[in-house]
C-alpha positions, 0 to 999 in steps of 0.5 A: 500478483499471480494469476491462478489456472486450474491444474489438477498437480500443485507445487506444495510452495505455490499453494503456502505462497497463495496463502500468505497472500491471501493472509497478508490481505486480511491486513490490508484494510485500504487501497491507494484509490482511497487517496483519490478522495483526499485530494490527490491524483492518480499521479500523484498516487503512484509517484508516492506509492512507488517512492513508499515501495523503494522506502518499505525496501531499504528499509527491509521490510518485507513488502509483501505483507504491506502492499499488494496490487489488485485492481479496482472499479472506480466510475465503471473503469477497472484500475491498477490499485494498491492493498495496503497495510497501515503501515503502507498507508502511512507510508504513501501519505508520508511521500506524497505530494509535499504541497498536499495539506493533507501530507504536512499534516499527516508528518507533522501528527507523526512528528508530534506523536514520535517527539512525545515518545522520546520525551 
């Protein structure tokens, strides 16, 4: 994410990119830090976000539509966070530490839904 500084002239491409970033961010209703409340540690979240980004890239998913680095305030501290679309949030959960009950139940639910659509 870029920090915008005041200037008297703006490049049209920058204005369009900033607008598109804002537009996409409106559809990102989750924060990676929300997973702290579900039992994931900061390191587990960071690893899961990195893996989810890799999968999105290799699947030709436009990452800017689903992942946006931001800063959040938690317990009077500012932390690096990530805004996530519904798809991005699902990819993060799916790729988190497999020993967590949240991850296993999520994967089973996704598989059940997939199998229901196939039949």
